[in-house]
C-alpha positions as CSV (number, residue, x, y, z in Angstrom):
1,M,162.4,143.3,140.7
2,R,161.0,146.6,141.6
3,K,163.9,148.3,139.3
4,I,162.6,145.6,136.2
5,I,159.3,147.0,136.7
6,Y,160.2,150.6,136.4
7,T,162.1,149.8,133.3
8,L,159.5,148.3,131.4
9,Q,157.0,150.9,132.9
10,E,159.6,153.8,130.9
11,I,159.9,151.5,128.0
12,R,156.1,151.3,127.4
13,K,155.6,155.3,127.8
14,S,158.5,156.0,125.5
15,Q,156.7,153.7,122.8
16,L,153.3,155.3,123.5
17,A,155.2,158.8,123.2
18,A,156.7,157.9,119.6
19,F,152.9,157.1,118.6
20,A,151.7,160.1,119.9
21,E,154.6,162.1,118.1
22,A,153.5,160.1,114.8
23,R,149.7,161.0,115.1
24,P,149.5,164.3,116.6
25,S,145.5,164.3,115.6
26,E,145.5,161.3,118.6
27,R,147.5,162.9,121.1
28,A,144.9,162.8,123.7
29,R,144.0,159.5,123.3
30,F,147.8,158.5,123.8
31,D,148.2,160.7,127.0
32,K,145.4,158.8,128.3
33,L,147.3,155.3,127.3
34,I,150.4,156.8,128.8
35,A,148.8,157.7,132.3
36,E,147.1,154.2,132.4
37,T,150.3,152.7,132.1
38,G,151.7,154.0,134.9
39,D,148.7,152.9,137.0
40,K,149.1,149.3,135.6
41,F,152.7,148.7,136.2
42,S,151.9,150.3,139.7
43,F,149.4,147.5,140.2
44,L,152.5,144.7,138.7
45,D,154.5,146.0,141.3
46,H,152.1,145.6,144.3
47,A,151.1,142.3,143.1
48,L,154.6,140.9,142.8
49,G,155.2,142.4,146.5
50,G,154.1,139.1,147.9
51,V,150.6,137.4,149.0
52,G,147.5,139.3,149.9
53,R,144.7,138.6,152.0
54,T,142.2,136.6,150.8
55,A,138.6,135.6,152.0
56,S,138.0,133.1,154.7
57,I,136.7,130.4,152.4
58,E,139.8,130.4,150.0
59,Q,143.2,129.3,150.7
60,I,146.4,131.2,150.3
61,S,147.6,131.4,146.7
62,E,150.3,133.1,144.5
63,V,148.9,136.5,143.4
64,M,151.3,136.1,140.1
65,T,153.4,132.9,138.7
66,S,156.6,133.6,137.0
67,G,154.9,132.4,133.6
68,D,152.0,135.1,133.9
69,F,155.2,137.6,134.3
70,T,156.6,136.7,131.1
71,Y,153.3,136.9,129.4
72,A,153.1,140.5,131.0
73,I,156.2,141.5,129.6
74,Q,155.3,140.3,126.0
75,E,152.0,142.0,126.1
76,F,153.0,145.1,127.6
77,V,156.6,145.7,126.1
78,Q,156.9,143.7,123.0
79,R,153.9,143.9,121.2
80,Q,153.9,145.4,117.5
81,A,152.0,144.9,114.2
82,L,154.5,143.7,111.5
83,P,153.8,145.2,108.0
84,G,151.2,143.2,105.9
85,Y,151.8,141.8,102.6
86,Q,152.5,143.4,99.2
87,M,150.1,142.6,96.4
88,Q,151.0,142.0,92.7
89,M,149.6,144.7,90.5
90,F,148.0,144.3,86.8
91,P,149.0,147.5,84.8
92,F,145.9,147.1,82.4
93,E,145.7,150.5,81.4
94,P,147.2,150.3,78.0
95,L,144.8,147.4,77.1
96,V,141.7,149.0,77.5
97,K,140.2,152.6,75.7
98,P,138.9,154.5,78.2
99,E,135.0,155.9,78.2
100,N,134.8,158.0,81.0
101,N,131.5,159.8,80.2
102,L,128.6,158.0,80.6
103,P,126.3,160.2,82.1
104,N,124.3,157.6,84.1
105,Y,123.7,153.8,84.8
106,L,121.7,153.3,81.4
107,P,123.3,151.7,78.6
108,V,124.5,154.4,75.8
109,T,125.3,153.4,72.1
110,R,128.5,153.6,69.9
111,Y,128.6,153.5,66.4
112,Q,131.8,152.6,64.3
113,N,132.4,152.2,60.8
114,R,134.2,149.1,59.8
115,A,133.7,149.0,56.5
116,G,135.0,151.1,53.4
117,L,133.0,151.7,50.0
118,D,132.9,149.3,46.8
119,D,135.8,149.2,44.6
120,L,135.3,150.7,41.2
121,E,133.9,148.7,38.5
122,Y,135.1,148.9,34.4
123,V,132.6,150.8,32.6
124,G,132.4,150.4,28.6
125,E,131.7,153.1,25.9
126,K,128.4,154.5,26.9
127,G,128.0,152.2,29.7
128,Q,126.5,153.3,32.9
129,A,128.2,153.0,36.3
130,R,125.9,150.3,38.7
131,P,125.1,151.5,42.0
132,G,127.4,150.8,44.9
133,Y,126.2,150.7,48.5
134,V,127.3,151.8,52.1
135,T,127.7,149.2,54.9
136,D,125.7,149.9,58.3
137,A,127.7,151.3,61.1
138,V,128.7,148.4,64.1
139,K,126.6,149.2,66.9
140,R,127.7,148.9,70.4
141,Q,126.4,149.4,73.7
142,L,128.2,150.3,76.8
143,Q,127.2,150.4,80.4
144,V,128.1,151.1,84.1
145,W,127.7,149.6,87.5
146,R,128.1,150.2,91.1
147,W,130.6,148.1,93.0
148,E,130.8,148.4,96.7
149,K,131.9,147.2,100.1
150,Q,131.1,148.0,103.7
151,Y,133.3,147.4,107.0
152,D,132.1,148.1,110.4
153,F,134.3,148.9,113.3
154,S,133.2,149.3,117.0
155,H,134.4,152.4,119.0
156,E,136.2,150.0,121.5
157,T,138.2,148.3,118.7
158,L,139.7,151.8,117.4
159,V,140.3,153.0,120.8
160,N,142.0,150.0,121.9
161,D,144.2,149.8,118.8
162,D,147.5,151.3,120.6
163,M,149.7,149.4,117.9
164,G,148.2,151.2,114.9
165,Y,146.9,147.9,113.2
166,F,143.9,149.6,111.8
167,V,145.7,153.1,110.5
168,D,146.1,151.9,107.4
169,T,142.6,150.2,106.9
170,A,141.6,153.2,104.4
171,M,145.0,152.6,101.9
172,L,143.8,148.7,102.2
173,M,140.4,149.8,101.2
174,G,141.7,151.6,98.2
175,Q,143.7,148.7,97.4
176,S,140.9,146.5,97.3
177,A,139.1,148.5,94.7
178,R,142.0,148.5,92.7
179,R,142.4,144.8,92.8
180,T,138.6,144.5,92.0
181,L,138.9,146.8,88.8
182,E,142.0,144.6,87.7
183,R,140.3,141.2,88.0
184,Y,137.1,143.0,86.2
185,V,139.4,143.9,83.3
186,S,141.2,140.5,83.6
187,R,137.9,138.6,83.0
188,F,136.9,140.7,79.5
189,Y,139.3,138.4,77.5
190,T,139.9,135.2,79.9
191,N,135.6,134.6,80.2
192,A,134.5,131.8,78.4
193,T,132.5,133.4,76.0
194,S,135.4,135.8,75.0
195,I,137.6,132.9,74.5
196,A,134.8,130.8,72.5
197,R,134.4,133.8,70.1
198,L,138.1,134.0,69.2
199,V,138.0,130.2,68.8
200,A,135.2,130.1,66.5
201,L,136.8,132.7,64.0
202,G,139.3,130.4,63.2
203,A,143.3,130.5,63.1
204,L,143.6,134.0,62.5
205,Y,142.6,134.5,65.8
206,S,143.5,131.8,68.2
207,T,145.8,128.8,68.4
208,T,146.4,126.2,71.1
209,G,150.6,126.5,71.1
210,R,152.6,127.5,74.3
211,L,154.4,130.7,74.1
212,T,157.4,130.7,71.6
213,T,159.1,132.8,69.4
214,A,157.6,131.1,66.1
215,R,154.1,131.6,67.7
216,I,154.3,135.2,68.4
217,S,155.5,135.4,64.8
218,T,152.2,133.6,64.0
219,A,150.2,136.1,65.8
220,R,152.1,138.9,64.4
221,M,151.0,137.6,60.8
222,A,147.5,136.9,61.7
223,F,147.1,140.5,62.8
224,S,148.6,141.5,59.4
225,Q,145.8,139.6,57.7
226,R,142.8,141.2,59.4
227,V,140.1,142.8,57.3
228,D,137.2,144.7,57.7
229,T,133.3,143.8,57.2
230,R,133.6,143.7,53.6
231,G,137.0,141.8,53.4
232,N,139.1,144.7,52.9
233,P,142.6,144.8,54.6
234,I,142.9,146.9,57.7
235,N,146.0,148.4,59.4
236,V,146.3,146.7,62.8
237,G,149.3,145.2,64.4
238,L,150.1,143.0,67.3
239,T,151.5,145.3,70.3
240,Y,150.8,143.6,73.8
241,I,151.4,140.1,74.8
242,V,149.4,139.5,77.9
243,H,150.6,136.2,79.8
244,H,150.2,134.3,82.9
245,L,152.8,134.8,85.5
246,G,154.5,131.5,84.9
247,L,155.5,132.6,81.7
248,E,157.6,135.4,83.0
249,D,161.0,133.7,82.5
250,T,159.7,132.5,79.0
251,V,158.8,136.0,77.6
252,A,162.1,137.2,79.0
253,T,164.1,135.0,77.3
254,I,162.5,135.8,74.1
255,Q,162.7,139.5,74.6
256,N,166.7,139.0,75.5
257,S,167.7,136.7,72.8
258,M,169.6,137.8,69.3
259,L,168.9,134.5,68.3
260,V,165.8,132.4,68.2
261,P,165.8,130.6,71.6
262,E,164.0,127.4,70.6
263,L,166.3,126.6,67.9
264,A,169.8,125.2,67.6
265,T,170.7,127.6,64.7
266,N,172.0,131.0,64.2
267,A,168.0,132.2,62.7
268,A,167.8,136.2,64.2
269,N,164.9,136.5,66.8
270,V,163.3,139.2,64.8
271,V,160.2,139.4,67.1
272,R,162.4,140.2,70.3
273,S,161.4,144.1,70.3
274,T,158.2,144.0,68.4
275,F,155.6,143.9,71.6
276,T,155.3,144.9,75.1
277,A,155.0,142.2,77.9
278,I,152.2,142.5,80.5
279,K,151.8,139.9,83.2
280,D,148.5,139.2,84.4
281,P,148.4,138.1,88.0
282,H,144.5,137.0,87.7
283,M,145.0,134.8,84.8
284,A,144.3,131.3,85.9
285,G,146.3,128.3,84.3
286,T,148.2,125.5,85.4
287,A,151.9,124.6,84.0
288,P,153.0,123.9,81.7
289,N,149.6,124.7,79.9
290,L,149.6,128.3,80.2
291,P,147.5,130.6,78.3
292,W,148.7,133.7,76.8
293,Y,147.0,136.7,74.5
294,A,147.8,139.3,71.9
295,F,146.2,142.5,71.7
296,T,146.9,145.8,69.3
297,N,146.8,149.3,71.0
298,P,143.3,150.4,71.6
299,N,144.4,153.9,71.6
300,S,146.1,154.2,68.5
301,S,145.4,155.9,65.3
302,Q,144.6,152.3,63.8
303,N,141.2,152.6,65.8
304,V,141.0,149.0,66.7
305,I,139.4,148.5,70.0
306,P,139.7,145.3,71.6
307,L,138.6,146.2,74.9
308,V,136.6,149.2,76.7
309,L,136.6,150.3,80.4
310,T,133.7,152.4,81.3
311,R,133.2,155.2,84.1
312,R,130.5,157.3,84.8
313,S,131.0,160.9,84.4
314,G,132.8,162.4,87.7
315,M,133.9,159.0,89.1
316,A,137.1,158.8,88.0
317,G,138.1,156.3,90.6
318,P,137.2,155.0,93.8
319,L,135.4,156.7,96.9
320,I,135.9,156.0,100.5
321,L,133.2,157.1,102.7
322,R,132.1,157.1,106.6
323,R,128.8,157.5,107.6
324,R,128.3,160.8,109.5
325,S,128.3,160.2,113.4
326,D,124.6,161.3,114.7
327,I,126.1,161.8,118.2
328,E,126.8,165.4,119.6
329,A,128.1,166.4,123.0
330,V,125.8,168.6,125.2
331,T,126.0,170.5,128.5
332,S,122.3,170.4,129.3
333,M,119.2,168.5,127.6
334,L,117.9,171.8,126.0
335,G,121.1,173.5,125.3
336,S,122.8,173.6,121.9
337,G,125.1,170.5,120.9
338,A,128.6,170.4,119.5
339,A,130.3,167.9,116.9
340,V,132.3,164.8,118.3
341,D,135.3,163.3,117.0
342,P,134.1,160.2,114.5
343,I,135.9,157.6,116.6
344,M,132.4,158.0,118.7
345,G,130.7,156.1,116.4
346,D,126.7,156.0,116.2
347,F,124.3,156.6,119.0
348,E,123.1,153.0,119.5
349,S,125.9,151.0,119.1
350,G,129.1,153.3,118.7
351,N,129.6,151.7,115.3
352,I,132.2,153.2,112.7
353,V,130.9,152.4,109.1
354,L,133.0,152.9,106.1
355,K,132.2,151.9,102.7
356,V,134.4,152.1,99.6
357,M,132.3,152.4,96.1
358,D,133.5,152.8,92.3
359,V,131.6,152.7,89.4
360,F,132.8,151.3,86.2
361,G,131.8,148.8,83.3
362,T,132.3,147.9,80.0
363,Y,130.7,146.4,76.5
364,V,128.6,143.4,77.3
365,D,127.1,140.7,74.5
366,G,125.7,137.3,74.7
367,T,128.0,136.0,71.5
368,Q,131.0,138.4,71.7
369,G,131.7,138.3,75.4
370,N,133.4,141.4,76.3
371,L,135.3,142.0,73.0
372,F,134.5,145.2,71.8
373,D,136.3,144.4,68.5
374,T,137.7,140.8,67.9
375,A,140.1,142.0,65.2
376,G,142.2,143.6,68.0
377,A,142.6,140.4,69.9
378,Y,144.4,137.1,69.5
379,Y,144.2,134.0,71.9
380,S,146.1,130.6,73.1
381,S,145.1,128.2,75.3
382,G,148.9,127.4,75.5
383,T,148.4,123.4,75.9
384,A,150.1,122.4,72.4
385,P,153.9,122.1,72.9
C-alpha cells in the first residue's frame, strides 16, 4: 500500500510541476502546492496504517474506508478541467457601415442627399424656363451607449484553482463582449419595428415566401427597381443573403446547383453566384417557417447604407478592466509600503474585481427601427411554401 501512496504522490507532484512550467508567473504558488502535496500524502500514509487512539467516550473506528480511498485518488490524481464549448460566430461586419468617430455619448447628425434635380422641360420660342427646386437632405441621428458586465472572484478561489479553470476568464469575457455586439447587430433588422417598416413598403421590400432560387431572383429584381425620394431609379443591387441557421443546406444547394434545384427542368440557375450568404446564429425561427433577409453592400460606391454601427472615438473594441488592489506590503507600521500581487484582492474582503466594457450604438427611430436606409434591405418571413 505504501508503494501505491508513493506513486500517487509522485504523479501529483509531476502534474503540478507541469502547471508551473506552463505558467512561470505563478511558480511560487505551485511550489507551495507541491510542498503541501507531500504533507497530504504523508498524512494519508499514516491514516491508512491502522486505527489511532480515540477519546474515552468514543468507540474504536476505522480512520479511512476503502470508499474514501477511491475518492482520494479521484480528487488528488484524476481531477482536471476539460475544454469548454466553442461558440458560433456571426460575421456581421460586411453588413454594416462603420462610424467610429463619435466624440461623446450625445446624438450626432448625418445628412444624405437621396434625390436628384428636376428633369428638363420643353420651352417654346421666347418661352421662359420654370424654376426647379432642390429636395432637402435626409437627416439621421446616431448615438453610442455604454455596455458593461462585472465579475467578482475571491482571493481563496483563485489561489485554490490548481486546475487552471479561471485562466481563460479574460478570454471568455472578450467572447461575451463580441457575442453581445453580434446580437445587437442582429436586432437591427430582426426587431419588430424594422420588420414592420419593410412590410409596410410593399412587395419591393418584403415577401412571405421561403428561401428558393425564384425568390432570390424576385428580391434581386426588387432591388433593381428602387428609386430615390423623387422617383428616379437608383443604382443598388442585392449583395448579401442573411439567413437562419436552419437554411444552411438550402443556401448551399442553391449556390452549388448549375440548374434551378426546385424545378424538374433544365432551367439555368442564374442566381447561384450573385450573392454572398451569411449565417445569423441569433436569428429566431421555427422550421419550416425560417426568415431570411437580403442586403446591399453598405460600403460600396452605390452609397445605399441599410445598417450603421457606431463607436465612440478611441474605443475600437471592448476593454477588460481590473480594480487596482488597495493593499500594500509593509515591514513596519510607519514604514513605506510595496505593491502586492493583484491576486491579493482588496483590503476588506480579498475580492478581485474584473469588468468588461464596450461602447457602441446605431441609428434608432420610432418608425424606421434601426434601418438607416430601407432602400438597401429586403425581408421575408419564410412562412409561405
